[in-house]
Every structure is written in structure tokens, then in C-alpha cells.
N, C-alpha and C positions, 0 to 999 in steps of 0.2 A: 348318460351323465358325463360332463366334461371333467378333465383332470383338475381344473380350477375349482369346480364345485366340490369335488371329492376332497381336495386339500383343505378347503374351508370347513367342510363337515368334520373332517378328522381333527382339526384344531378344537372345534366345539366339543367333540367327544373326549379329547384329552382333558379339557377343563371340566367336563362332566365328572370324570373319574376323580379329579382333584377335589371338586366340591363335595362329592360323596364321601371321600376319605376324610375331609376336614370338617364335616358336620354341617353342610348346608344342603339338605335335600331339595329345598325349593329352587335354588340356583342350579343344582345338578339337573333337575327336571327341565328347567328352562333351556339349559345347554343342549339337552337331548332333543328338545323340540326345534331349537335353532339349527341343529345339525341336519335334521330331516328337511327343514325349509331351505337350507343351503344346497342340499342335494337336488331339490326341486327347482332351484333358481329363483326362489321367492325374494321378498323385500330385503331380508338380511343379506342375501347374496349381492343384491344391488348396492347395499350400503358398504359392505366389506370386500367387494371384489378387488379393489386396488391393493388390499392387504392379504389376499388369499394365499400368496406365496410366503407370508411371514412365518416366523418360527414361534414355537411355544413361548420362548423367552420374551418375544415382542408383546405378548399378552393382549392382542386386539380384542378377543372376546371379553376379557375382563375390563378393558377400557370402555367397551360398549355398555356392559352391564353397570359399570360405575356411573356412566352418564345417565343411563335410564333411572338408576336409583336416586341420583341427584334430583332429577325432575320431580320424583315423588316426595323427597325430603323438602324440597322448596315449595311444594304445593302446586307446581305448574303442570302436573299430570293427575288431575283429580281421580280418574278411574283407577290408576295405579296406586295412588295414595290410599284409596279405600280398601285395598286388598293386600298390601305389603305388611308383614308383621312389624317392621321397624317404624311404621307410621300408624300403628294401631289397627291395622287391617286384619282380615280373617285368614290370610295365607292360602286362599282357595286357588289351586294351581290353574284351573281353567280360566278363572277370572283374571289372574295375573297374566297368563299367556295372552288373553284377548287384549289386555291393556298394552302389554309390551309390543305386540304385533302391530297395533294401530300406530304407535309412536315410531317404530322402525320403518313403517311404510311411508311416513312423512316426517323424516328426521328434523327436529328443530336445531337451532344453532348450538344449544347447550350440548346436545348429543354429538354433533359434529366436532365441537371443540374438544370433547372428552377423548375422541379418537386421536388427537394430535399429541397426547402426553401419556407417559407410562402411568400405571396405577400408583397411587400414593398410599400404600398400605403401611401406615405407621403403627404396626401391631405391637403393643406394649407387652403382650404375652411373651415376646421373644426375650425380654429382659430376664425371664426365668431361666433361659438357656445361657445368656451372656454373663449373668452374675457370677457364675463359677469361675470364669476367666478373670474377671476383675478381682475377685477375692484371692485367687491364686497368685496373681501378680503382686497384690499388696502384701501377701504373706511372704513371698519369695524375696522381694526387694526391700521390704520395710520402708517404703517411701510413699508419699502421697501421689495420687494419680492426676495427670493432666490428660483429659480425654478429648479426642478429636474424632468426630463421626462423619463419614462421607455417606451421602444419600440419606440425609437426616430427616427429610420430609418436614414434619412439624417439630422435630427434636424431642419427642416425648421420651425416647429411650435414653437421652442424655441425662435424665433425672433418675437413673436406675437405682441409685443408693438411697432414694427417698421412698422406695417401695419396700414392702415387708415380704420376706421369704421364710417359710416354715416347713419343717418336716419333723413330725413328732415333737419332741422337746427342744429340738435345735432350731435356730433361726438367725436371721440377719435383717437389719433394717428397723426403722421406727415401728414399734408394736402397734401404735395407733394410726399408722398410715391408711389413707382411704383406699389404697390399692394393695391387696393381700394375695400372695401366691402360696398355696398350701398343698402339700402332698405331691409335688411334681418330681421328687427324687426318690423313688421307691427302693432302689437297690443300694445306692451309695451316695453319701452327702458331699457337696462341695465344702470348702473350708469356711463354714459359717462363723467360726470363732476368730477369723482374721480381723485385724484392725484396718479399716479402709477409710481413707479421706480423699476427697476430690478437691483439687486446688482451682481448676478451671474446667469449663465444659463448653466446647465450641463445635459447630458442625457446618456442613455445607450441603447444598442441593441445587440442581439446575433449575428447579421450580419449587422453592420452599413454600411451606404453608405457614401463615401467620395465625396462630390460634387465638390471638386477641381480636381477629377479624371474624365476625359472624359468618360471612360468606365463605371464608377459608375453612372454618370449622365444618361447614356443610360439605365442602369438598372432601375433607378428611373422612367424615362419616359415610360418604357415598361409597367408599371402597370397602366398607365392612358389609358382609353379606347380610341381607335384610332379615333372615330368620335366626340370627345369632345374637340373642339378647345379652349374653354374658360378655361378648366382645364389645358391644356398645357400652355396657356398664364399666368395663375396664378402661376404655378410652375416655369416658367421662371423668373417671377418677383421676386418670393421668393428666387430663387437661386442668383439673382443679389443682393438682400438685404443681404443675408447670407455672401456674399463675403466681406462685410464691417462691419458686426456685429459678433464678435467672439462668438463661443459656442463650448464646448467640448462634443463630443459624443464618449463614450468608448465602446469597445467590452466587454460585460459582461452579466452574468445572472442577471436578474432584482432583485431578492431577495438578492443575495450576494452584488450587487452594492449598493442597498439601505441601507444595513447594514453598509457599509463603509461611507455612506453619512449622515446618520441620527444621528450618535453618534460621538462626543457630539453635543448637541443643540447649535445653534448660536444665541446669544443675539441681540436684536434690529433689528431683521429681522423676517419676516414671511416665514417659509419654506413651499413651496408648491410642493407636489408630484402630478404629473398629467400624464394622458395618454388618448389616443383617439383611439378607435376601434382597440384594440390590446389584450384585456383581454382574448378573445377567443383562442388566440394562446398559452397561458400559460398552463402548466400542473396544475392539481388540487393541487399538492404538492407545486408548486411555488406560486399559488394564496394564499394558506393557509399561506405560509411563509411570504408573503408580508403583509397580514392582521395582522399577529402576530407582525411583525416588526413595523407596524404603530400603533398598540395598545400600544406596549411597549414605543415607542417614544412619543406617545400622552400622556401617563401617566406622562412623565417627562416634558411635555410642560408647559410653563408659559405665562402670558400675555406679557412678554418681549420677549419671544421666542416661539410664537405659531406655530402650525403645521396644515397643511391642506392637504386633499386628494381630488383632483378635477379630475373627470373622465367623459369622454364622451363615453358611451358604449351602445350597443343595449339593449332594453328591452328583457325579456325572450322570447317573441313571435316574436322577430326580426323585428317588424314593423317599428320602428324608434329608434334612440338613445335618451337617456336622459342625461342631464348634472346634475350630483349629486356632492354634496360637504359635506365632513365631516371635522369638525374643533375641535381642542384641544387647550386649556383645555376644557374638557366637553364631547367631542365625539359626538356632535350634528350632525345629518345627515339631509340634506335638498335636495329636488328636486328643482333645479334652472330653468330648461328649458326643453322643448321638442324640439328636433332638427332634423336635417337631416344628412344623411351619408356623404355628400360632402359639400354642401353649402346651407344654409338657405332654407326655412324660419325658424326663431328661435322664438318659443313661450316662451318669457321670463316670468318666474313666480316670480323670485327673492326670 
């Protein structure tokens, strides 16, 4: 077995572990089978050989799986559609594998296109982790929030204050919201009693998804793992909310867009730059540029126009995400919570 085959197989096995840990036994089983096929130099190796040296963060196995799922959701892969749970199928692993293998052996344009772009996992379950940071900022500053999201995808998490969050008798958000998060904070609560108002909500993405476009909605759903019905339901609820809560998501480079948004400062509002599970997709140059922009804008921040950087991103060992907050004036950084990649539990540290 060549080093290239081994490297690709290892990538699939890393994602197998991730799918198992995050509740997708079907996709975990497919990753295990693709790993064996990569080692044998089969069709998946022919498809992904140019990317065999890529990193976990590049997510080529997830790009491929998203493209395959899209074919089923669109009805363009009837055998796969018949067996994926997300399309009403029986979830039979052997049948799913047979259908996937046939497609990978003769990859259509949709699958090849999916390999050119990072996954668009606009997971609204991450708002259950982010909400504590937004509430803490509202409580500490006593100002409405101006929220700016980088890597917004479809911008679903920009509507975070229209979701309902509950733990026991405590809660925040509209009680009748179609999207409800309950029991995610078993040990300690975020400040659910804070008064929070959002004055504007804007985001950017290098390849934004327009949820008013049926084709784009399919793109968004294709990155949800096909045996996770609850995630499909959460996304559908968030799409319904987004239809009545305006937010602007622009096609732009994150650093260039932030430069246009952060100058000049806006008085009587707390500006919050936030992102979730997207930092890995940025180049080192872009990351450096964003940090420099935030430092510069932070130096000009005042108590009447504070700046915050809220991010939900994986630890260096990739075991779980942390919710971190840096605020200006002052530039203080805090670890607010230990979280999950999709939905709770959230260990709120405050």
C-alpha cells in the first residue's frame, strides 16, 4: 500500500470517529468502508487522489459525502434515494454502500463540483452554545447588539435571538418559537434573564447560501448527515424563522468584509463579531488579517461603542469546541463554555 493510499484512508477513519461521536452511525460505517477502498486503490482513491495529502480541516471526505447526499435529495441517484433515511429510505448499510460505490466509480458533475467547496454546515444547534456569549455581552454592557458573522453560510445563526432556550424553569427567547432548545445546560445556566436586543444582523461568506432559492436549500440540507432526523427538523424550523427575520449575508472575503464593517465604530451599540466552526477553513493569511483588524478596532473601542469577538471553535486537539470571548476596551479574553459540535450539552463557565 502506498503512502498516498494510507493517507487518504486515515482521513476517512478520522471522519469515521467524528461521525460515530456525533451520532451518525450510517455515515461512520460508510467512512470505514471508503477507508478500506482507499487502501485498495479503488474508485474513491481515483476520485480523491489529488487531495490525499489534504488535512482533516480541508474536509474532503465530508465534501464528497455532501455531494453524494445532494444527488439523493435531488432525486438524481434513485438507488441512493431509496435507501437513505433523509429521503424516506430504509438505511440499509449494504444497499447504501452499493449505491454510493456506483456513483463514486462514475462521478457526475454535481459530485465533482462538491469537491471544490468546503462543507456548508449551517448547524443551528450551535446557537445553543453561542447564546450564552450574546446574553453575557448584553448583561455586561447594557447595550443592544450589532452582530456580524463571518462564515455565515445561509445566516441561520444570525437569528439566534428568535430561538427558544430552556433549562428547567429558566429560559430565554420567544416561548412559541418553532425552534426550541431544552436541557442543554445541565450544570450551570447562562444569564437567561438578561435583556437582549439586536439592532442589526449581517454576515458574509465566500459562497453564501440563499435560503429563498430551492436549489440552495438542498445544498444546505446535503451537509446534514442523512440519519439525523432531529438536525433536519432544526434546520427546517430555522429556515421558517429566517423567512420573517431579515438578515443580510454578502459574498465576501472575511477579512475584507470586516474591514468595511468595523470602521467607523457605532456608538450606543455593542458590536459583536462571531463565528462557529469555520476558522479552520480560512488561510493563515486571512486569520492573521482578521486578528489585526480586531486589534485595531479594539484599540478604538469605548464603553459607549464596545467591540466583542465571540467564537465557537474546536480546541487544538479537536476533541470538542470551546466558546471564547474577547472584549474591548481592554482586550480581555475569557473561556465561557465547553461545548459540542452540533447541539449540547454546554458546560457553561461564564
